[in-house]
SELO-981921 format. One record per residue (C-alpha): x, z, y; residue in one letter. Coordinates in steps of 0.02 Angstrom, whole numbers, plus 50000, padded with zeros to 5 digits. Layout:
REC       X       Z       Y   type
REC       X       Z       Y      a
...
//
This chain:
REC       X       Z       Y   type
REC   53862   56359   47546      x
REC   53916   56539   47521      x
REC   53849   56690   47613      x
REC   53880   56708   47800      x
REC   53915   56868   47896      x
REC   53822   56894   48060      x
REC   53898   57005   48195      x
REC   53783   57102   48311      x
REC   53764   57257   48416      x
REC   53677   57403   48333      x
REC   53529   57429   48448      x
REC   53355   57411   48371      x
REC   53326   57251   48472      x
REC   53495   57174   48427      x
REC   53466   57213   48243      x
REC   53292   57138   48252      x
REC   53365   56978   48324      x
REC   53505   56970   48195      x
REC   53382   56999   48053      x
REC   53273   56857   48117      x
REC   53423   56739   48113      x
REC   53471   56801   47940      x
REC   53293   56769   47878      x
REC   53292   56594   47953      x
REC   53457   56553   47868      x
REC   53400   56625   47702      x
REC   53239   56522   47709      x
REC   53350   56369   47721      x
REC   53460   56417   47574      x
REC   53601   56510   47662      x
REC   53607   56698   47627      x
REC   53677   56806   47767      x
REC   53729   56987   47788      x
REC   53739   57086   47950      x
REC   53887   57182   48019      x
REC   53859   57302   48164      x
REC   53996   57304   48297      x
REC   54002   57431   48439      x
REC   54034   57352   48608      x
REC   54097   57419   48775      x
REC   53920   57424   48841      x
REC   53866   57531   48692      x
REC   54009   57655   48711      x
REC   53948   57719   48880      x
REC   53758   57724   48888      x
REC   53754   57802   49062      x
REC   53870   57700   49174      x
REC   53786   57560   49274      x
REC   53819   57392   49191      x
REC   53873   57315   49356      x
REC   54019   57438   49365      x
REC   54060   57459   49181      x
REC   54147   57292   49154      x
REC   54250   57309   49313      x
REC   54303   57486   49268      x
REC   54365   57433   49096      x
REC   54425   57259   49139      x
REC   54301   57179   49019      x
REC   54199   57021   49041      x
REC   54044   57027   48934      x
REC   54020   57214   48904      x
REC   53896   57180   48763      x
REC   53991   57036   48683      x
REC   54181   57052   48690      x
REC   54211   57157   48534      x
REC   54093   57046   48435      x
REC   54185   56891   48496      x
REC   54351   56971   48447      x
REC   54284   56995   48270      x
REC   54226   56814   48266      x
REC   54396   56750   48321      x
REC   54481   56860   48190      x
REC   54371   56788   48052      x
REC   54288   56955   48014      x
REC   54116   56878   48045      x
REC   54053   56698   48037      x
REC   53931   56698   48182      x
REC   53874   56814   48321      x
REC   53695   56838   48379      x
REC   53679   56885   48563      x
REC   53541   56899   48689      x
REC   53594   56746   48787      x
REC   53582   56836   48954      x
REC   53724   56950   48894      x
REC   53842   56806   48851      x
REC   53969   56760   48986      x
REC   53960   56584   49054      x
REC   54144   56559   49017      x
REC   54174   56568   48829      x
REC   54344   56582   48744      x
REC   54404   56407   48698      x
REC   54416   56464   48517      x
REC   54228   56493   48516      x
REC   54072   56390   48549      x
REC   53887   56416   48580      x
REC   53834   56342   48414      x
REC   53646   56364   48422      x
REC   53507   56410   48544      x
REC   53341   56440   48453      x
REC   53173   56417   48538      x
REC   53155   56540   48680      x
REC   53034   56686   48672      x
REC   52934   56743   48825      x
REC   53057   56740   48973      x
REC   52952   56851   49087      x
REC   52985   57028   49148      x
REC   52861   57164   49101      x
REC   52801   57309   49207      x
REC   52769   57472   49116      x
REC   52686   57624   49196      x
REC   52613   57531   49345      x
REC   52559   57355   49386      x
REC   52657   57272   49526      x
REC   52510   57282   49647      x
REC   52495   57469   49612      x
REC   52672   57509   49669      x
REC   52688   57598   49836      x
REC   52835   57645   49948      x
REC   52925   57794   49873      x
REC   52875   57755   49694      x
REC   53022   57775   49576      x
REC   53054   57619   49471      x
REC   53184   57621   49333      x
REC   53295   57470   49304      x
REC   53479   57441   49270      x
REC   53468   57262   49337      x
REC   53527   57217   49512      x
REC   53421   57060   49499      x
REC   53262   57158   49467      x
REC   53307   57287   49599      x
REC   53328   57159   49738      x
REC   53168   57067   49694      x
REC   53069   57228   49681      x
REC   53131   57283   49853      x
REC   53073   57116   49924      x
REC   52904   57128   49837      x
REC   52873   57313   49876      x
REC   52970   57370   50030      x
REC   53013   57555   50019      x
REC   53007   57567   49830      x
REC   53141   57681   49757      x
REC   53254   57598   49629      x
REC   53330   57715   49500      x
REC   53458   57664   49369      x
REC   53408   57674   49187      x
REC   53510   57635   49030      x
REC   53476   57651   48844      x
REC   53381   57550   48716      x
REC   53200   57500   48740      x
REC   53128   57654   48652      x
REC   53237   57769   48758      x
REC   53180   57688   48920      x
REC   52998   57698   48871      x
REC   53018   57881   48823      x
REC   53097   57918   48994      x
REC   52949   57834   49078      x
REC   52820   57931   48977      x
REC   52911   58095   49013      x
REC   52886   58068   49200      x
REC   53063   58021   49253      x
REC   52997   57860   49328      x
REC   52833   57795   49397      x
REC   52869   57626   49318      x
REC   53006   57532   49227      x
REC   53040   57346   49207      x
REC   53091   57272   49039      x
REC   53105   57098   48964      x
REC   52943   57044   48882      x
REC   53040   56958   48742      x
REC   53122   57120   48688      x
REC   52956   57212   48686      x
REC   52877   57072   48586      x
REC   53018   57066   48457      x
REC   53003   57254   48432      x
REC   52814   57252   48419      x
REC   52796   57349   48582      x
REC   52716   57221   48696      x
REC   52558   57327   48705      x
REC   52660   57454   48805      x
REC   52667   57332   48952      x
REC   52544   57353   49095      x
REC   52583   57180   49167      x
REC   52687   57027   49131      x
REC   52761   56956   49291      x
REC   52755   56767   49314      x
REC   52924   56686   49351      x
REC   52854   56641   49522      x
REC   52837   56828   49559      x
REC   52995   56894   49476      x
REC   53123   56761   49432      x
REC   53194   56806   49261      x
REC   53376   56831   49217      x
REC   53483   56684   49166      x
REC   53442   56648   48984      x
REC   53311   56784   48972      x
REC   53209   56774   48812      x
REC   53336   56660   48726      x
REC   53461   56698   48589      x
REC   53637   56629   48593      x
REC   53720   56608   48423      x
REC   53908   56599   48443      x
REC   54025   56522   48314      x
REC   54208   56476   48299      x
REC   54243   56309   48383      x
REC   54247   56169   48256      x
REC   54169   56270   48115      x
REC   54065   56131   48038      x
REC   54006   56239   47893      x
REC   53919   56364   48005      x
REC   53865   56233   48131      x
REC   53774   56135   47995      x
REC   53689   56293   47931      x
REC   53622   56328   48106      x
REC   53569   56151   48150      x
REC   53387   56174   48100      x
REC   53371   56327   48214      x
REC   53429   56237   48371      x
REC   53294   56198   48501      x
REC   53336   56057   48622      x
REC   53212   56102   48762      x
REC   53275   56281   48766      x
REC   53456   56221   48761      x
REC   53418   56108   48910      x
REC   53339   56251   49008      x
REC   53478   56376   48979      x
REC   53611   56244   49017      x
REC   53537   56229   49192      x
REC   53523   56417   49213      x
REC   53700   56453   49152      x
REC   53768   56312   49260      x
REC   53689   56397   49411      x
REC   53767   56564   49366      x
REC   53937   56486   49332      x
REC   53935   56391   49497      x
REC   53902   56553   49591      x
REC   54043   56639   49498      x
REC   53926   56768   49427      x
REC   53905   56894   49289      x
REC   53797   57048   49268      x
REC   53855   57110   49439      x
REC   53763   56969   49529      x
REC   53582   56998   49588      x
REC   53531   56822   49534      x
REC   53379   56759   49442      x
REC   53365   56584   49370      x
REC   53226   56509   49265      x
REC   53215   56328   49208      x
REC   53075   56234   49122      x
REC   53106   56069   49034      x
REC   52980   55936   48983      x
REC   52966   55747   48969      x
REC   52959   55727   49158      x
REC   53120   55820   49191      x
REC   53189   55995   49219      x
REC   53139   56117   49356      x
REC   53250   56263   49405      x
REC   53186   56411   49506      x
REC   53311   56534   49578      x
REC   53313   56697   49676      x
REC   53468   56782   49742      x
REC   53514   56920   49863      x
REC   53579   56861   50032      x
REC   53743   56929   50097      x
REC   53656   56982   50259      x
REC   53514   57065   50164      x
REC   53350   56998   50099      x
REC   53314   56871   49964      x
REC   53332   56683   49950      x
REC   53213   56589   49835      x
REC   53205   56403   49799      x
REC   53155   56275   49669      x
REC   53227   56104   49627      x
REC   53188   55969   49498      x
REC   53299   55840   49414      x
REC   53295   55720   49264      x
REC   53307   55811   49098      x
REC   53483   55747   49067      x
REC   53547   55825   49228      x
REC   53534   56009   49183      x
REC   53713   56055   49225      x
REC   53713   55955   49387      x
REC   53548   56036   49437      x
REC   53621   56210   49416      x
REC   53769   56164   49526      x
REC   53655   56087   49659      x
REC   53544   56242   49665      x
REC   53698   56352   49681      x
REC   53758   56249   49829      x
REC   53589   56265   49916      x
REC   53591   56453   49887      x
REC   53762   56461   49970      x
REC   53693   56364   50119      x
REC   53556   56495   50133      x
REC   53684   56635   50139      x
REC   53712   56685   49957      x
REC   53895   56728   49933      x
REC   53987   56683   49771      x
REC   54050   56838   49683      x
REC   54217   56779   49615      x
REC   54268   56726   49439      x
REC   54127   56696   49317      x
REC   54091   56836   49195      x
//
């Protein structure tokens, strides 16, 4: 097989992830090069993510331009943080591989959760984290923060925030996990859909690339993220939805924990279990129960 071209964003974390995939392919006899593609989300580092896609009419602010290059044949595969990948994928594309998931937890930097007090300024660009933090620490001040991991940590250390919340997986991949003061269990802070997992996108029906990626695919992780993404899809959600979903899959079945903001205010949390083969149905069932509790669907999936 000839060399493959990997498409990715240009952030340090995205490049780290793409280089890992390239190394895995090379170790299995398939050389790969990396092409950096600037996305809508990279073009404006200050606008809140929840508003950016709506302003520009884009679904998948960190993926669309990369997907366009994949469809055009300019790259052979795209490496995404799975939580950035819309639940509805262009029919010309497919989620060709989901490697084993890294740590799905959120990390607190600057303060431990129990040390936060009303009025403390916590930086996050995630509506999901914001709603759960408000429920955990009433009166905490949520302040938007954008930029790559290093930028966010620098803003914390300069005193702009009392604490920030980041994905543990990103810190670990960048060798910065020691910066974390606490890793929050999924029972405390329900992670984002697909958090910690990579999604490798290919052209639909591309057997050459699919075969090259086969050894990287992890079935338990694929089962978990199928349930999580089914939940998000059923609620019509994208990055503008304050929804957390975390699944765990083992021989006894699959368990899906969810947390979502209620339309009337407050937070709904629940957990359901199903046979391992029912990941998609489980996501739909949990979405229905969230609706019954007062969580409002947000419209078309993004």
